[in-house]
C-alpha positions in Angstrom: 28.0 -31.0 -0.1 26.7 -34.0 -2.1 25.7 -33.9 -5.7 22.0 -34.0 -4.8 22.4 -31.2 -2.3 24.3 -29.1 -4.9 21.6 -29.8 -7.5 18.8 -28.8 -5.0 20.6 -25.6 -4.1 21.1 -24.8 -7.8 17.5 -25.4 -8.5 16.5 -23.1 -5.6 18.9 -20.4 -6.8 17.5 -20.5 -10.3 13.9 -20.5 -9.0 14.6 -17.3 -7.0 15.9 -15.6 -10.1 12.9 -16.5 -12.1 9.9 -14.3 -12.7 7.3 -14.8 -9.9 3.6 -15.4 -10.3 1.5 -12.3 -10.3 1.4 -10.9 -6.7 -1.9 -11.0 -4.9 -3.1 -8.0 -2.8 -2.8 -10.1 0.3 0.9 -10.7 -0.3 1.7 -6.9 -0.6 1.1 -6.1 3.1 4.9 -5.9 3.8 4.9 -2.7 1.8 2.5 -1.1 4.4 4.6 -2.5 7.3 7.8 -1.0 5.8 6.1 2.4 5.4 4.5 2.3 8.9 7.9 1.5 10.5 9.6 4.3 8.6 7.2 6.8 9.9 6.7 5.5 13.5 10.2 4.1 14.5 13.1 6.6 14.5 15.7 3.8 13.8 13.7 2.6 10.8 13.3 6.2 9.6 17.0 6.7 9.8 17.7 3.5 7.9 15.3 4.7 5.2 17.1 8.0 4.9 20.4 6.1 4.7 19.0 3.9 1.9 18.0 7.1 0.0 21.6 8.3 0.4 23.0 5.1 -0.9 20.8 5.2 -4.0 21.6 9.0 -4.5 25.3 8.2 -4.5 24.8 5.2 -6.7 23.0 7.4 -9.2 26.0 9.7 -9.4 28.2 6.7 -9.9 26.1 5.0 -12.5 25.6 8.1 -14.7 29.3 9.0 -14.2 30.4 5.7 -15.5 28.0 5.9 -18.4 29.5 9.3 -19.2 33.0 7.9 -19.2 34.0 9.0 -15.7 35.8 6.7 -13.3 34.0 5.8 -10.1 36.5 5.6 -7.2 34.2 5.1 -4.2 31.6 6.7 -2.0 31.0 7.6 1.6 27.9 7.7 3.8 28.2 10.0 6.8 26.6 9.8 10.2 24.3 12.7 9.4 22.9 10.6 6.5 24.6 12.7 3.8 27.0 11.2 1.4 29.6 11.8 -1.3 30.4 9.9 -4.4 34.0 10.2 -5.8 34.4 10.2 -9.5 37.2 11.4 -11.7 37.3 12.8 -15.1 37.0 16.1 -16.9 36.1 18.9 -14.3 33.6 20.4 -16.7 31.5 19.4 -19.7 28.3 17.4 -20.2 29.6 14.3 -18.4 30.3 16.2 -15.3 26.9 18.0 -15.5 24.9 14.8 -15.9 26.9 13.1 -13.1 26.2 16.0 -10.7 22.5 16.1 -11.7 21.8 12.4 -11.4 21.9 12.0 -7.6 18.7 13.6 -6.5 16.3 12.1 -9.0 17.9 8.6 -8.6 15.8 7.5 -5.5 12.5 8.5 -7.1 13.3 6.8 -10.4 14.7 3.7 -8.8 11.9 3.6 -6.3 9.2 3.8 -9.0 11.0 1.1 -11.0 11.0 -1.2 -7.9 7.3 -0.7 -7.5 6.7 -1.5 -11.1 8.9 -4.5 -11.0 7.2 -5.8 -7.9 3.7 -5.5 -9.3 4.8 -7.2 -12.5 6.2 -10.3 -10.9 9.9 -9.3 -11.1 10.6 -9.1 -7.3 12.9 -12.2 -7.3 15.3 -11.0 -10.1 15.2 -7.5 -8.7 16.3 -8.6 -5.2 19.0 -10.8 -6.7 20.3 -7.9 -8.8 20.1 -5.4 -6.0 22.1 -7.8 -3.7 24.8 -8.1 -6.4 24.9 -4.3 -6.8 25.3 -3.8 -3.1 28.1 -6.3 -3.1 29.9 -4.1 -5.7 29.2 -1.0 -3.6 30.6 -2.7 -0.6 33.9 -3.0 -2.3 33.7 0.7 -3.3 32.9 1.9 0.3 35.5 4.3 1.6 34.7 4.2 5.3 33.8 1.7 8.0 30.4 3.3 8.5 29.7 3.1 4.8 30.8 -0.5 4.5 28.7 -1.4 7.6 25.5 0.3 6.2 26.0 -1.3 2.8 26.7 -4.8 4.3 23.6 -4.7 6.5 21.4 -3.5 3.6 22.8 -6.2 1.4 22.2 -8.9 3.9 18.6 -7.7 4.4 18.0 -7.8 0.6 19.6 -11.3 0.4 17.3 -12.5 3.2 14.2 -11.2 1.5 15.3 -12.7 -1.8 16.1 -16.2 -0.4 13.4 -16.5 2.2 10.8 -14.0 1.3 8.7 -16.4 -0.8 5.4 -14.8 -2.0 6.0 -11.7 0.2 9.0 -10.6 -1.8 6.8 -8.4 -4.0 5.5 -6.6 -0.9 9.1 -6.0 0.4 10.3 -4.7 -3.0 7.2 -2.5 -3.4 7.7 -1.2 0.2 11.3 -0.3 -0.4 10.3 1.4 -3.7 7.7 3.5 -1.9 10.2 4.3 0.8 12.7 5.6 -1.7 10.0 7.6 -3.5 9.0 9.4 -0.3 12.6 9.8 0.7 13.3 11.5 -2.6 10.8 14.2 -1.8 12.2 14.6 1.7 15.7 15.0 0.4 14.5 17.6 -2.1 12.8 19.5 0.7 16.1 19.5 2.6 18.2 20.6 -0.3 15.7 23.3 -1.2 16.1 24.8 2.3 19.9 24.6 2.1 22.0 27.6 1.2 25.2 25.6 0.9 26.8 26.3 -2.6 28.5 22.9 -2.4 25.1 21.2 -2.8 24.5 19.6 -6.2 22.2 22.4 -7.5 24.9 24.9 -6.5 27.6 22.9 -8.3 25.4 22.7 -11.4 24.8 26.4 -11.3 28.6 26.9 -11.2 29.2 24.5 -14.1 26.4 25.8 -16.4 25.5 29.3 -15.2 21.9 28.0 -15.2 20.3 29.2 -11.9 20.3 26.7 -9.1 16.5 27.0 -8.8 16.1 25.6 -12.3 18.0 22.5 -11.4 15.8 22.1 -8.3 12.8 22.4 -10.6 14.1 19.7 -12.9 14.4 17.3 -9.9 10.9 18.2 -8.7 9.5 17.4 -12.2 11.2 14.0 -12.3 9.9 13.2 -8.8 6.4 14.3 -9.7 6.4 12.1 -12.8 7.6 9.1 -10.9 5.0 9.7 -8.2 2.2 10.0 -10.8 3.4 6.7 -12.3 3.3 4.9 -9.0 -0.2 6.4 -8.2 -1.5 5.1 -11.5 0.0 1.6 -10.8 -1.6 1.6 -7.3 -5.0 2.5 -8.8 -4.7 -0.3 -11.3 -3.9 -2.8 -8.5 -6.9 -1.6 -6.3 -9.3 -1.5 -9.2 
């Protein structure tokens, strides 16, 4: 690679990490396409559920690390469930916060993606997400998990590098997909009677009824949904 080619690539790289111009309504249509595919195409819907699982487990990992626990890896299973492996004290506030963080993570992250996309941060967001997925790839503990993370990372990289003005629509669409998926996963866990689910684990750790932990997740999802609705109203106004 010549010096001029390297300089051109470097300029392109920096430009894609810079804050974008304010997105126009006509450039946000990829968000609608992503949602339509997720509802109409089974394979796309399955990918969306898997993405929710990745963010769920990343939420466990991020909060666990913040609480002083050690993140050792995570697994995504064929049924779209997952498991993050952290080590540390088996009880205490750190374990409680780590166990709690999974279910609200997709809603919180999804709302932040929508906010970032509408405020011209889609380029930096996609770059950061691609980097985070590269880290998660190293921490994957099965071939299926590694494959899912790799494909997702390549898709994010492609949107970041070649998405141009439509990056905002892609980021907003992924954010909305995560927000809707957060509600769907809450519905599924509310129907489950498995004591090994996160709300059952939290009940065992704290003696607070599992239903209260479910209610806390519903509250977070509702707040994130209201925030996104307000942002959508502002865009359409």
